[in-house]
mmCIF entry with sequence, helices, sheets and N, C-alpha, C, O atoms, coordinates in Angstrom:
data_MODEL
# 
_entry.id   MODEL 
# 
_entity.id                         1 
_entity.type                       polymer 
_entity.pdbx_number_of_molecules   1 
# 
_entity_poly.entity_id                      1 
_entity_poly.type                           'polypeptide(L)' 
_entity_poly.nstd_linkage                   no 
_entity_poly.nstd_monomer                   no 
_entity_poly.pdbx_seq_one_letter_code       MMFYDINYDQDHDITVPFQVDEDSRFLLCKVSGTIKNGSKGNTIADYLFEKTCQ 
_entity_poly.pdbx_seq_one_letter_code_can   MMFYDINYDQDHDITVPFQVDEDSRFLLCKVSGTIKNGSKGNTIADYLFEKTCQ 
_entity_poly.pdbx_strand_id                 A 
# 
loop_
_entity_poly_seq.entity_id 
_entity_poly_seq.num 
_entity_poly_seq.mon_id 
_entity_poly_seq.hetero 
1 1  MET n 
1 2  MET n 
1 3  PHE n 
1 4  TYR n 
1 5  ASP n 
1 6  ILE n 
1 7  ASN n 
1 8  TYR n 
1 9  ASP n 
1 10 GLN n 
1 11 ASP n 
1 12 HIS n 
1 13 ASP n 
1 14 ILE n 
1 15 THR n 
1 16 VAL n 
1 17 PRO n 
1 18 PHE n 
1 19 GLN n 
1 20 VAL n 
1 21 ASP n 
1 22 GLU n 
1 23 ASP n 
1 24 SER n 
1 25 ARG n 
1 26 PHE n 
1 27 LEU n 
1 28 LEU n 
1 29 CYS n 
1 30 LYS n 
1 31 VAL n 
1 32 SER n 
1 33 GLY n 
1 34 THR n 
1 35 ILE n 
1 36 LYS n 
1 37 ASN n 
1 38 GLY n 
1 39 SER n 
1 40 LYS n 
1 41 GLY n 
1 42 ASN n 
1 43 THR n 
1 44 ILE n 
1 45 ALA n 
1 46 ASP n 
1 47 TYR n 
1 48 LEU n 
1 49 PHE n 
1 50 GLU n 
1 51 LYS n 
1 52 THR n 
1 53 CYS n 
1 54 GLN n 
# 
_struct_asym.id          A 
_struct_asym.entity_id   1 
# 
loop_
_struct_conf.conf_type_id 
_struct_conf.id 
_struct_conf.pdbx_PDB_helix_id 
_struct_conf.beg_label_comp_id 
_struct_conf.beg_label_asym_id 
_struct_conf.beg_label_seq_id 
_struct_conf.pdbx_beg_PDB_ins_code 
_struct_conf.end_label_comp_id 
_struct_conf.end_label_asym_id 
_struct_conf.end_label_seq_id 
_struct_conf.pdbx_end_PDB_ins_code 
_struct_conf.beg_auth_comp_id 
_struct_conf.beg_auth_asym_id 
_struct_conf.beg_auth_seq_id 
_struct_conf.end_auth_comp_id 
_struct_conf.end_auth_asym_id 
_struct_conf.end_auth_seq_id 
_struct_conf.pdbx_PDB_helix_class 
_struct_conf.details 
_struct_conf.pdbx_PDB_helix_length 
HELX_P HELX_P1 AA1 GLY A 38 ? GLY A 41 ? GLY A 38 GLY A 41 5 ? 4  
HELX_P HELX_P2 AA2 ASN A 42 ? CYS A 53 ? ASN A 42 CYS A 53 1 ? 12 
# 
_struct_conf_type.id          HELX_P 
_struct_conf_type.criteria    ? 
_struct_conf_type.reference   ? 
# 
loop_
_struct_sheet.id 
_struct_sheet.type 
_struct_sheet.number_strands 
_struct_sheet.details 
AA1 ? 3 ? 
AA2 ? 2 ? 
# 
loop_
_struct_sheet_order.sheet_id 
_struct_sheet_order.range_id_1 
_struct_sheet_order.range_id_2 
_struct_sheet_order.offset 
_struct_sheet_order.sense 
AA1 1 2 ? anti-parallel 
AA1 2 3 ? anti-parallel 
AA2 1 2 ? anti-parallel 
# 
loop_
_struct_sheet_range.sheet_id 
_struct_sheet_range.id 
_struct_sheet_range.beg_label_comp_id 
_struct_sheet_range.beg_label_asym_id 
_struct_sheet_range.beg_label_seq_id 
_struct_sheet_range.pdbx_beg_PDB_ins_code 
_struct_sheet_range.end_label_comp_id 
_struct_sheet_range.end_label_asym_id 
_struct_sheet_range.end_label_seq_id 
_struct_sheet_range.pdbx_end_PDB_ins_code 
_struct_sheet_range.beg_auth_comp_id 
_struct_sheet_range.beg_auth_asym_id 
_struct_sheet_range.beg_auth_seq_id 
_struct_sheet_range.end_auth_comp_id 
_struct_sheet_range.end_auth_asym_id 
_struct_sheet_range.end_auth_seq_id 
AA1 1 PHE A 3  ? ILE A 6  ? PHE A 3  ILE A 6  
AA1 2 PHE A 18 ? ASP A 21 ? PHE A 18 ASP A 21 
AA1 3 LEU A 27 ? CYS A 29 ? LEU A 27 CYS A 29 
AA2 1 ILE A 14 ? THR A 15 ? ILE A 14 THR A 15 
AA2 2 SER A 32 ? GLY A 33 ? SER A 32 GLY A 33 
# 
loop_
_atom_site.group_PDB 
_atom_site.id 
_atom_site.type_symbol 
_atom_site.label_atom_id 
_atom_site.label_alt_id 
_atom_site.label_comp_id 
_atom_site.label_asym_id 
_atom_site.label_entity_id 
_atom_site.label_seq_id 
_atom_site.pdbx_PDB_ins_code 
_atom_site.Cartn_x 
_atom_site.Cartn_y 
_atom_site.Cartn_z 
_atom_site.occupancy 
_atom_site.B_iso_or_equiv 
_atom_site.pdbx_formal_charge 
_atom_site.auth_seq_id 
_atom_site.auth_comp_id 
_atom_site.auth_asym_id 
_atom_site.auth_atom_id 
_atom_site.pdbx_PDB_model_num 
ATOM 1   N N  . MET A 1 1  ? 21.350  6.224  47.005 1.00 0.00 ? 1  MET A N  1 
ATOM 2   C CA . MET A 1 1  ? 20.486  7.375  47.093 1.00 0.00 ? 1  MET A CA 1 
ATOM 3   C C  . MET A 1 1  ? 19.920  7.434  48.521 1.00 0.00 ? 1  MET A C  1 
ATOM 4   O O  . MET A 1 1  ? 19.392  6.436  49.011 1.00 0.00 ? 1  MET A O  1 
ATOM 5   N N  . MET A 1 2  ? 20.021  8.552  49.171 1.00 0.00 ? 2  MET A N  1 
ATOM 6   C CA . MET A 1 2  ? 19.533  8.782  50.502 1.00 0.00 ? 2  MET A CA 1 
ATOM 7   C C  . MET A 1 2  ? 18.167  9.461  50.442 1.00 0.00 ? 2  MET A C  1 
ATOM 8   O O  . MET A 1 2  ? 17.968  10.341 49.606 1.00 0.00 ? 2  MET A O  1 
ATOM 9   N N  . PHE A 1 3  ? 17.242  9.090  51.282 1.00 0.00 ? 3  PHE A N  1 
ATOM 10  C CA . PHE A 1 3  ? 15.990  9.724  51.368 1.00 0.00 ? 3  PHE A CA 1 
ATOM 11  C C  . PHE A 1 3  ? 15.729  10.312 52.761 1.00 0.00 ? 3  PHE A C  1 
ATOM 12  O O  . PHE A 1 3  ? 16.083  9.692  53.764 1.00 0.00 ? 3  PHE A O  1 
ATOM 13  N N  . TYR A 1 4  ? 15.140  11.449 52.832 1.00 0.00 ? 4  TYR A N  1 
ATOM 14  C CA . TYR A 1 4  ? 14.932  12.165 54.053 1.00 0.00 ? 4  TYR A CA 1 
ATOM 15  C C  . TYR A 1 4  ? 13.377  12.354 54.288 1.00 0.00 ? 4  TYR A C  1 
ATOM 16  O O  . TYR A 1 4  ? 12.660  12.764 53.376 1.00 0.00 ? 4  TYR A O  1 
ATOM 17  N N  . ASP A 1 5  ? 12.903  12.056 55.482 1.00 0.00 ? 5  ASP A N  1 
ATOM 18  C CA . ASP A 1 5  ? 11.476  12.237 55.742 1.00 0.00 ? 5  ASP A CA 1 
ATOM 19  C C  . ASP A 1 5  ? 11.168  13.701 55.781 1.00 0.00 ? 5  ASP A C  1 
ATOM 20  O O  . ASP A 1 5  ? 11.956  14.560 56.180 1.00 0.00 ? 5  ASP A O  1 
ATOM 21  N N  . ILE A 1 6  ? 9.892   13.925 55.311 1.00 0.00 ? 6  ILE A N  1 
ATOM 22  C CA . ILE A 1 6  ? 9.260   15.300 55.336 1.00 0.00 ? 6  ILE A CA 1 
ATOM 23  C C  . ILE A 1 6  ? 7.975   15.176 56.172 1.00 0.00 ? 6  ILE A C  1 
ATOM 24  O O  . ILE A 1 6  ? 7.120   14.344 55.869 1.00 0.00 ? 6  ILE A O  1 
ATOM 25  N N  . ASN A 1 7  ? 7.842   15.961 57.174 1.00 0.00 ? 7  ASN A N  1 
ATOM 26  C CA . ASN A 1 7  ? 6.714   15.907 58.032 1.00 0.00 ? 7  ASN A CA 1 
ATOM 27  C C  . ASN A 1 7  ? 5.650   16.927 57.630 1.00 0.00 ? 7  ASN A C  1 
ATOM 28  O O  . ASN A 1 7  ? 5.923   18.125 57.551 1.00 0.00 ? 7  ASN A O  1 
ATOM 29  N N  . TYR A 1 8  ? 4.438   16.440 57.378 1.00 0.00 ? 8  TYR A N  1 
ATOM 30  C CA . TYR A 1 8  ? 3.321   17.307 57.034 1.00 0.00 ? 8  TYR A CA 1 
ATOM 31  C C  . TYR A 1 8  ? 2.231   16.979 58.047 1.00 0.00 ? 8  TYR A C  1 
ATOM 32  O O  . TYR A 1 8  ? 2.244   15.911 58.659 1.00 0.00 ? 8  TYR A O  1 
ATOM 33  N N  . ASP A 1 9  ? 1.277   17.912 58.223 1.00 0.00 ? 9  ASP A N  1 
ATOM 34  C CA . ASP A 1 9  ? 0.127   17.603 58.962 1.00 0.00 ? 9  ASP A CA 1 
ATOM 35  C C  . ASP A 1 9  ? -0.616  16.482 58.345 1.00 0.00 ? 9  ASP A C  1 
ATOM 36  O O  . ASP A 1 9  ? -0.588  16.313 57.126 1.00 0.00 ? 9  ASP A O  1 
ATOM 37  N N  . GLN A 1 10 ? -1.300  15.687 59.170 1.00 0.00 ? 10 GLN A N  1 
ATOM 38  C CA . GLN A 1 10 ? -1.951  14.484 58.617 1.00 0.00 ? 10 GLN A CA 1 
ATOM 39  C C  . GLN A 1 10 ? -3.455  14.596 58.864 1.00 0.00 ? 10 GLN A C  1 
ATOM 40  O O  . GLN A 1 10 ? -3.916  15.112 59.882 1.00 0.00 ? 10 GLN A O  1 
ATOM 41  N N  . ASP A 1 11 ? -4.193  14.083 57.877 1.00 0.00 ? 11 ASP A N  1 
ATOM 42  C CA . ASP A 1 11 ? -5.664  13.964 57.992 1.00 0.00 ? 11 ASP A CA 1 
ATOM 43  C C  . ASP A 1 11 ? -5.919  12.851 58.970 1.00 0.00 ? 11 ASP A C  1 
ATOM 44  O O  . ASP A 1 11 ? -5.146  11.896 59.048 1.00 0.00 ? 11 ASP A O  1 
ATOM 45  N N  . HIS A 1 12 ? -7.014  12.966 59.730 1.00 0.00 ? 12 HIS A N  1 
ATOM 46  C CA . HIS A 1 12 ? -7.286  12.005 60.783 1.00 0.00 ? 12 HIS A CA 1 
ATOM 47  C C  . HIS A 1 12 ? -7.606  10.585 60.220 1.00 0.00 ? 12 HIS A C  1 
ATOM 48  O O  . HIS A 1 12 ? -7.439  9.592  60.929 1.00 0.00 ? 12 HIS A O  1 
ATOM 49  N N  . ASP A 1 13 ? -8.075  10.494 58.915 1.00 0.00 ? 13 ASP A N  1 
ATOM 50  C CA . ASP A 1 13 ? -8.436  9.245  58.311 1.00 0.00 ? 13 ASP A CA 1 
ATOM 51  C C  . ASP A 1 13 ? -7.311  8.492  57.579 1.00 0.00 ? 13 ASP A C  1 
ATOM 52  O O  . ASP A 1 13 ? -7.393  7.290  57.325 1.00 0.00 ? 13 ASP A O  1 
ATOM 53  N N  . ILE A 1 14 ? -6.240  9.272  57.250 1.00 0.00 ? 14 ILE A N  1 
ATOM 54  C CA . ILE A 1 14 ? -5.198  8.634  56.464 1.00 0.00 ? 14 ILE A CA 1 
ATOM 55  C C  . ILE A 1 14 ? -3.842  9.037  56.979 1.00 0.00 ? 14 ILE A C  1 
ATOM 56  O O  . ILE A 1 14 ? -3.721  10.001 57.735 1.00 0.00 ? 14 ILE A O  1 
ATOM 57  N N  . THR A 1 15 ? -2.836  8.322  56.585 1.00 0.00 ? 15 THR A N  1 
ATOM 58  C CA . THR A 1 15 ? -1.411  8.646  56.873 1.00 0.00 ? 15 THR A CA 1 
ATOM 59  C C  . THR A 1 15 ? -0.718  8.746  55.537 1.00 0.00 ? 15 THR A C  1 
ATOM 60  O O  . THR A 1 15 ? -0.829  7.884  54.665 1.00 0.00 ? 15 THR A O  1 
ATOM 61  N N  . VAL A 1 16 ? 0.010   9.853  55.423 1.00 0.00 ? 16 VAL A N  1 
ATOM 62  C CA . VAL A 1 16 ? 0.750   10.080 54.143 1.00 0.00 ? 16 VAL A CA 1 
ATOM 63  C C  . VAL A 1 16 ? 2.185   10.451 54.443 1.00 0.00 ? 16 VAL A C  1 
ATOM 64  O O  . VAL A 1 16 ? 2.517   11.635 54.493 1.00 0.00 ? 16 VAL A O  1 
ATOM 65  N N  . PRO A 1 17 ? 3.048   9.460  54.644 1.00 0.00 ? 17 PRO A N  1 
ATOM 66  C CA . PRO A 1 17 ? 4.504   9.855  54.809 1.00 0.00 ? 17 PRO A CA 1 
ATOM 67  C C  . PRO A 1 17 ? 5.092   10.243 53.459 1.00 0.00 ? 17 PRO A C  1 
ATOM 68  O O  . PRO A 1 17 ? 4.869   9.610  52.426 1.00 0.00 ? 17 PRO A O  1 
ATOM 69  N N  . PHE A 1 18 ? 5.851   11.316 53.538 1.00 0.00 ? 18 PHE A N  1 
ATOM 70  C CA . PHE A 1 18 ? 6.596   11.779 52.313 1.00 0.00 ? 18 PHE A CA 1 
ATOM 71  C C  . PHE A 1 18 ? 8.077   11.617 52.571 1.00 0.00 ? 18 PHE A C  1 
ATOM 72  O O  . PHE A 1 18 ? 8.548   11.687 53.706 1.00 0.00 ? 18 PHE A O  1 
ATOM 73  N N  . GLN A 1 19 ? 8.787   11.402 51.498 1.00 0.00 ? 19 GLN A N  1 
ATOM 74  C CA . GLN A 1 19 ? 10.224  11.392 51.509 1.00 0.00 ? 19 GLN A CA 1 
ATOM 75  C C  . GLN A 1 19 ? 10.750  12.078 50.282 1.00 0.00 ? 19 GLN A C  1 
ATOM 76  O O  . GLN A 1 19 ? 10.086  12.061 49.245 1.00 0.00 ? 19 GLN A O  1 
ATOM 77  N N  . VAL A 1 20 ? 11.936  12.693 50.355 1.00 0.00 ? 20 VAL A N  1 
ATOM 78  C CA . VAL A 1 20 ? 12.587  13.282 49.197 1.00 0.00 ? 20 VAL A CA 1 
ATOM 79  C C  . VAL A 1 20 ? 14.055  12.811 49.202 1.00 0.00 ? 20 VAL A C  1 
ATOM 80  O O  . VAL A 1 20 ? 14.637  12.564 50.259 1.00 0.00 ? 20 VAL A O  1 
ATOM 81  N N  . ASP A 1 21 ? 14.638  12.691 47.991 1.00 0.00 ? 21 ASP A N  1 
ATOM 82  C CA . ASP A 1 21 ? 16.018  12.235 47.882 1.00 0.00 ? 21 ASP A CA 1 
ATOM 83  C C  . ASP A 1 21 ? 16.937  13.419 48.195 1.00 0.00 ? 21 ASP A C  1 
ATOM 84  O O  . ASP A 1 21 ? 16.468  14.545 48.358 1.00 0.00 ? 21 ASP A O  1 
ATOM 85  N N  . GLU A 1 22 ? 18.218  13.166 48.277 1.00 0.00 ? 22 GLU A N  1 
ATOM 86  C CA . GLU A 1 22 ? 19.190  14.142 48.713 1.00 0.00 ? 22 GLU A CA 1 
ATOM 87  C C  . GLU A 1 22 ? 19.295  15.319 47.744 1.00 0.00 ? 22 GLU A C  1 
ATOM 88  O O  . GLU A 1 22 ? 19.699  16.415 48.130 1.00 0.00 ? 22 GLU A O  1 
ATOM 89  N N  . ASP A 1 23 ? 18.935  15.088 46.505 1.00 0.00 ? 23 ASP A N  1 
ATOM 90  C CA . ASP A 1 23 ? 19.014  16.154 45.471 1.00 0.00 ? 23 ASP A CA 1 
ATOM 91  C C  . ASP A 1 23 ? 17.626  16.852 45.258 1.00 0.00 ? 23 ASP A C  1 
ATOM 92  O O  . ASP A 1 23 ? 17.486  17.702 44.378 1.00 0.00 ? 23 ASP A O  1 
ATOM 93  N N  . SER A 1 24 ? 16.663  16.490 46.042 1.00 0.00 ? 24 SER A N  1 
ATOM 94  C CA . SER A 1 24 ? 15.251  16.948 45.956 1.00 0.00 ? 24 SER A CA 1 
ATOM 95  C C  . SER A 1 24 ? 14.702  16.828 44.557 1.00 0.00 ? 24 SER A C  1 
ATOM 96  O O  . SER A 1 24 ? 13.973  17.700 44.084 1.00 0.00 ? 24 SER A O  1 
ATOM 97  N N  . ARG A 1 25 ? 15.047  15.770 43.914 1.00 0.00 ? 25 ARG A N  1 
ATOM 98  C CA . ARG A 1 25 ? 14.544  15.511 42.538 1.00 0.00 ? 25 ARG A CA 1 
ATOM 99  C C  . ARG A 1 25 ? 13.346  14.535 42.532 1.00 0.00 ? 25 ARG A C  1 
ATOM 100 O O  . ARG A 1 25 ? 12.495  14.572 41.644 1.00 0.00 ? 25 ARG A O  1 
ATOM 101 N N  . PHE A 1 26 ? 13.315  13.666 43.553 1.00 0.00 ? 26 PHE A N  1 
ATOM 102 C CA . PHE A 1 26 ? 12.246  12.645 43.645 1.00 0.00 ? 26 PHE A CA 1 
ATOM 103 C C  . PHE A 1 26 ? 11.464  12.818 44.923 1.00 0.00 ? 26 PHE A C  1 
ATOM 104 O O  . PHE A 1 26 ? 12.040  12.970 46.000 1.00 0.00 ? 26 PHE A O  1 
ATOM 105 N N  . LEU A 1 27 ? 10.148  12.795 44.802 1.00 0.00 ? 27 LEU A N  1 
ATOM 106 C CA . LEU A 1 27 ? 9.260   12.838 45.974 1.00 0.00 ? 27 LEU A CA 1 
ATOM 107 C C  . LEU A 1 27 ? 8.533   11.516 45.997 1.00 0.00 ? 27 LEU A C  1 
ATOM 108 O O  . LEU A 1 27 ? 7.933   11.116 45.000 1.00 0.00 ? 27 LEU A O  1 
ATOM 109 N N  . LEU A 1 28 ? 8.580   10.837 47.117 1.00 0.00 ? 28 LEU A N  1 
ATOM 110 C CA . LEU A 1 28 ? 7.821   9.567  47.329 1.00 0.00 ? 28 LEU A CA 1 
ATOM 111 C C  . LEU A 1 28 ? 6.819   9.765  48.432 1.00 0.00 ? 28 LEU A C  1 
ATOM 112 O O  . LEU A 1 28 ? 7.088   10.448 49.420 1.00 0.00 ? 28 LEU A O  1 
ATOM 113 N N  . CYS A 1 29 ? 5.686   9.180  48.264 1.00 0.00 ? 29 CYS A N  1 
ATOM 114 C CA . CYS A 1 29 ? 4.668   9.206  49.330 1.00 0.00 ? 29 CYS A CA 1 
ATOM 115 C C  . CYS A 1 29 ? 3.924   7.898  49.318 1.00 0.00 ? 29 CYS A C  1 
ATOM 116 O O  . CYS A 1 29 ? 3.769   7.264  48.274 1.00 0.00 ? 29 CYS A O  1 
ATOM 117 N N  . LYS A 1 30 ? 3.467   7.498  50.474 1.00 0.00 ? 30 LYS A N  1 
ATOM 118 C CA . LYS A 1 30 ? 2.714   6.229  50.656 1.00 0.00 ? 30 LYS A CA 1 
ATOM 119 C C  . LYS A 1 30 ? 1.472   6.590  51.384 1.00 0.00 ? 30 LYS A C  1 
ATOM 120 O O  . LYS A 1 30 ? 1.537   7.060  52.520 1.00 0.00 ? 30 LYS A O  1 
ATOM 121 N N  . VAL A 1 31 ? 0.324   6.385  50.766 1.00 0.00 ? 31 VAL A N  1 
ATOM 122 C CA . VAL A 1 31 ? -0.993  6.632  51.385 1.00 0.00 ? 31 VAL A CA 1 
ATOM 123 C C  . VAL A 1 31 ? -1.515  5.394  51.962 1.00 0.00 ? 31 VAL A C  1 
ATOM 124 O O  . VAL A 1 31 ? -1.541  4.350  51.311 1.00 0.00 ? 31 VAL A O  1 
ATOM 125 N N  . SER A 1 32 ? -1.965  5.491  53.266 1.00 0.00 ? 32 SER A N  1 
ATOM 126 C CA . SER A 1 32 ? -2.595  4.342  53.917 1.00 0.00 ? 32 SER A CA 1 
ATOM 127 C C  . SER A 1 32 ? -3.743  4.896  54.716 1.00 0.00 ? 32 SER A C  1 
ATOM 128 O O  . SER A 1 32 ? -3.669  6.017  55.219 1.00 0.00 ? 32 SER A O  1 
ATOM 129 N N  . GLY A 1 33 ? -4.808  4.123  54.842 1.00 0.00 ? 33 GLY A N  1 
ATOM 130 C CA . GLY A 1 33 ? -5.960  4.526  55.653 1.00 0.00 ? 33 GLY A CA 1 
ATOM 131 C C  . GLY A 1 33 ? -7.281  4.303  54.908 1.00 0.00 ? 33 GLY A C  1 
ATOM 132 O O  . GLY A 1 33 ? -7.322  3.468  54.005 1.00 0.00 ? 33 GLY A O  1 
ATOM 133 N N  . THR A 1 34 ? -8.306  4.980  55.232 1.00 0.00 ? 34 THR A N  1 
ATOM 134 C CA . THR A 1 34 ? -9.624  4.837  54.626 1.00 0.00 ? 34 THR A CA 1 
ATOM 135 C C  . THR A 1 34 ? -9.990  6.034  53.805 1.00 0.00 ? 34 THR A C  1 
ATOM 136 O O  . THR A 1 34 ? -10.064 7.152  54.315 1.00 0.00 ? 34 THR A O  1 
ATOM 137 N N  . ILE A 1 35 ? -10.221 5.808  52.537 1.00 0.00 ? 35 ILE A N  1 
ATOM 138 C CA . ILE A 1 35 ? -10.707 6.870  51.642 1.00 0.00 ? 35 ILE A CA 1 
ATOM 139 C C  . ILE A 1 35 ? -12.120 6.376  51.254 1.00 0.00 ? 35 ILE A C  1 
ATOM 140 O O  . ILE A 1 35 ? -12.280 5.250  50.783 1.00 0.00 ? 35 ILE A O  1 
ATOM 141 N N  . LYS A 1 36 ? -13.100 7.201  51.451 1.00 0.00 ? 36 LYS A N  1 
ATOM 142 C CA . LYS A 1 36 ? -14.504 6.873  51.153 1.00 0.00 ? 36 LYS A CA 1 
ATOM 143 C C  . LYS A 1 36 ? -14.753 6.808  49.694 1.00 0.00 ? 36 LYS A C  1 
ATOM 144 O O  . LYS A 1 36 ? -14.090 7.509  48.929 1.00 0.00 ? 36 LYS A O  1 
ATOM 145 N N  . ASN A 1 37 ? -15.691 5.990  49.261 1.00 0.00 ? 37 ASN A N  1 
ATOM 146 C CA . ASN A 1 37 ? -16.072 5.851  47.869 1.00 0.00 ? 37 ASN A CA 1 
ATOM 147 C C  . ASN A 1 37 ? -16.798 7.108  47.275 1.00 0.00 ? 37 ASN A C  1 
ATOM 148 O O  . ASN A 1 37 ? -17.477 7.866  47.968 1.00 0.00 ? 37 ASN A O  1 
ATOM 149 N N  . GLY A 1 38 ? -16.590 7.261  45.913 1.00 0.00 ? 38 GLY A N  1 
ATOM 150 C CA . GLY A 1 38 ? -17.340 8.287  45.285 1.00 0.00 ? 38 GLY A CA 1 
ATOM 151 C C  . GLY A 1 38 ? -17.032 9.699  45.797 1.00 0.00 ? 38 GLY A C  1 
ATOM 152 O O  . GLY A 1 38 ? -15.928 9.992  46.254 1.00 0.00 ? 38 GLY A O  1 
ATOM 153 N N  . SER A 1 39 ? -18.042 10.552 45.702 1.00 0.00 ? 39 SER A N  1 
ATOM 154 C CA . SER A 1 39 ? -17.790 11.984 46.125 1.00 0.00 ? 39 SER A CA 1 
ATOM 155 C C  . SER A 1 39 ? -17.591 12.207 47.621 1.00 0.00 ? 39 SER A C  1 
ATOM 156 O O  . SER A 1 39 ? -17.223 13.298 48.055 1.00 0.00 ? 39 SER A O  1 
ATOM 157 N N  . LYS A 1 40 ? -17.847 11.133 48.418 1.00 0.00 ? 40 LYS A N  1 
ATOM 158 C CA . LYS A 1 40 ? -17.597 11.235 49.770 1.00 0.00 ? 40 LYS A CA 1 
ATOM 159 C C  . LYS A 1 40 ? -16.073 11.215 50.056 1.00 0.00 ? 40 LYS A C  1 
ATOM 160 O O  . LYS A 1 40 ? -15.650 11.626 51.137 1.00 0.00 ? 40 LYS A O  1 
ATOM 161 N N  . GLY A 1 41 ? -15.285 10.762 49.135 1.00 0.00 ? 41 GLY A N  1 
ATOM 162 C CA . GLY A 1 41 ? -13.805 10.748 49.248 1.00 0.00 ? 41 GLY A CA 1 
ATOM 163 C C  . GLY A 1 41 ? -13.150 11.976 48.734 1.00 0.00 ? 41 GLY A C  1 
ATOM 164 O O  . GLY A 1 41 ? -11.925 12.092 48.790 1.00 0.00 ? 41 GLY A O  1 
ATOM 165 N N  . ASN A 1 42 ? -13.950 12.938 48.215 1.00 0.00 ? 42 ASN A N  1 
ATOM 166 C CA . ASN A 1 42 ? -13.375 14.167 47.617 1.00 0.00 ? 42 ASN A CA 1 
ATOM 167 C C  . ASN A 1 42 ? -12.525 14.946 48.535 1.00 0.00 ? 42 ASN A C  1 
ATOM 168 O O  . ASN A 1 42 ? -11.487 15.454 48.111 1.00 0.00 ? 42 ASN A O  1 
ATOM 169 N N  . THR A 1 43 ? -12.900 15.081 49.794 1.00 0.00 ? 43 THR A N  1 
ATOM 170 C CA . THR A 1 43 ? -12.126 15.865 50.770 1.00 0.00 ? 43 THR A CA 1 
ATOM 171 C C  . THR A 1 43 ? -10.729 15.271 50.946 1.00 0.00 ? 43 THR A C  1 
ATOM 172 O O  . THR A 1 43 ? -9.742  16.007 50.951 1.00 0.00 ? 43 THR A O  1 
ATOM 173 N N  . ILE A 1 44 ? -10.637 13.966 51.089 1.00 0.00 ? 44 ILE A N  1 
ATOM 174 C CA . ILE A 1 44 ? -9.321  13.332 51.244 1.00 0.00 ? 44 ILE A CA 1 
ATOM 175 C C  . ILE A 1 44 ? -8.517  13.449 49.949 1.00 0.00 ? 44 ILE A C  1 
ATOM 176 O O  . ILE A 1 44 ? -7.310  13.682 50.007 1.00 0.00 ? 44 ILE A O  1 
ATOM 177 N N  . ALA A 1 45 ? -9.148  13.296 48.783 1.00 0.00 ? 45 ALA A N  1 
ATOM 178 C CA . ALA A 1 45 ? -8.449  13.479 47.510 1.00 0.00 ? 45 ALA A CA 1 
ATOM 179 C C  . ALA A 1 45 ? -7.850  14.892 47.427 1.00 0.00 ? 45 ALA A C  1 
ATOM 180 O O  . ALA A 1 45 ? -6.702  15.083 47.027 1.00 0.00 ? 45 ALA A O  1 
ATOM 181 N N  . ASP A 1 46 ? -8.653  15.844 47.811 1.00 0.00 ? 46 ASP A N  1 
ATOM 182 C CA . ASP A 1 46 ? -8.181  17.227 47.811 1.00 0.00 ? 46 ASP A CA 1 
ATOM 183 C C  . ASP A 1 46 ? -6.977  17.396 48.766 1.00 0.00 ? 46 ASP A C  1 
ATOM 184 O O  . ASP A 1 46 ? -5.994  18.058 48.434 1.00 0.00 ? 46 ASP A O  1 
ATOM 185 N N  . TYR A 1 47 ? -7.081  16.797 49.927 1.00 0.00 ? 47 TYR A N  1 
ATOM 186 C CA . TYR A 1 47 ? -6.070  16.865 50.939 1.00 0.00 ? 47 TYR A CA 1 
ATOM 187 C C  . TYR A 1 47 ? -4.721  16.225 50.336 1.00 0.00 ? 47 TYR A C  1 
ATOM 188 O O  . TYR A 1 47 ? -3.647  16.818 50.440 1.00 0.00 ? 47 TYR A O  1 
ATOM 189 N N  . LEU A 1 48 ? -4.838  15.054 49.737 1.00 0.00 ? 48 LEU A N  1 
ATOM 190 C CA . LEU A 1 48 ? -3.630  14.443 49.133 1.00 0.00 ? 48 LEU A CA 1 
ATOM 191 C C  . LEU A 1 48 ? -3.028  15.293 48.005 1.00 0.00 ? 48 LEU A C  1 
ATOM 192 O O  . LEU A 1 48 ? -1.811  15.407 47.865 1.00 0.00 ? 48 LEU A O  1 
ATOM 193 N N  . PHE A 1 49 ? -3.915  15.875 47.218 1.00 0.00 ? 49 PHE A N  1 
ATOM 194 C CA . PHE A 1 49 ? -3.395  16.732 46.150 1.00 0.00 ? 49 PHE A CA 1 
ATOM 195 C C  . PHE A 1 49 ? -2.657  17.951 46.735 1.00 0.00 ? 49 PHE A C  1 
ATOM 196 O O  . PHE A 1 49 ? -1.553  18.272 46.296 1.00 0.00 ? 49 PHE A O  1 
ATOM 197 N N  . GLU A 1 50 ? -3.254  18.618 47.707 1.00 0.00 ? 50 GLU A N  1 
ATOM 198 C CA . GLU A 1 50 ? -2.668  19.760 48.370 1.00 0.00 ? 50 GLU A CA 1 
ATOM 199 C C  . GLU A 1 50 ? -1.293  19.422 48.972 1.00 0.00 ? 50 GLU A C  1 
ATOM 200 O O  . GLU A 1 50 ? -0.328  20.166 48.791 1.00 0.00 ? 50 GLU A O  1 
ATOM 201 N N  . LYS A 1 51 ? -1.217  18.264 49.708 1.00 0.00 ? 51 LYS A N  1 
ATOM 202 C CA . LYS A 1 51 ? 0.008   17.940 50.367 1.00 0.00 ? 51 LYS A CA 1 
ATOM 203 C C  . LYS A 1 51 ? 1.110   17.546 49.355 1.00 0.00 ? 51 LYS A C  1 
ATOM 204 O O  . LYS A 1 51 ? 2.287   17.821 49.585 1.00 0.00 ? 51 LYS A O  1 
ATOM 205 N N  . THR A 1 52 ? 0.729   16.916 48.260 1.00 0.00 ? 52 THR A N  1 
ATOM 206 C CA . THR A 1 52 ? 1.696   16.599 47.183 1.00 0.00 ? 52 THR A CA 1 
ATOM 207 C C  . THR A 1 52 ? 2.215   17.877 46.547 1.00 0.00 ? 52 THR A C  1 
ATOM 208 O O  . THR A 1 52 ? 3.408   17.977 46.260 1.00 0.00 ? 52 THR A O  1 
ATOM 209 N N  . CYS A 1 53 ? 1.338   18.866 46.317 1.00 0.00 ? 53 CYS A N  1 
ATOM 210 C CA . CYS A 1 53 ? 1.765   20.098 45.667 1.00 0.00 ? 53 CYS A CA 1 
ATOM 211 C C  . CYS A 1 53 ? 2.678   20.916 46.611 1.00 0.00 ? 53 CYS A C  1 
ATOM 212 O O  . CYS A 1 53 ? 3.533   21.649 46.115 1.00 0.00 ? 53 CYS A O  1 
ATOM 213 N N  . GLN A 1 54 ? 2.534   20.821 47.937 1.00 0.00 ? 54 GLN A N  1 
ATOM 214 C CA . GLN A 1 54 ? 3.381   21.566 48.873 1.00 0.00 ? 54 GLN A CA 1 
ATOM 215 C C  . GLN A 1 54 ? 4.820   21.074 48.684 1.00 0.00 ? 54 GLN A C  1 
ATOM 216 O O  . GLN A 1 54 ? 5.730   21.551 49.363 1.00 0.00 ? 54 GLN A O  1 
# 
């Protein structure tokens, strides 16, 4: 199975590389960086959700 990188804009606090397989059936992402605790992390959680939905 081959995977191809997908480039999205990145939040300045986290890195989220995405990849998709050759049939576009599987989406993989790896989140790394700093996500704040509690409601202070809501903005980054919204960002991750938005980017995954794209």
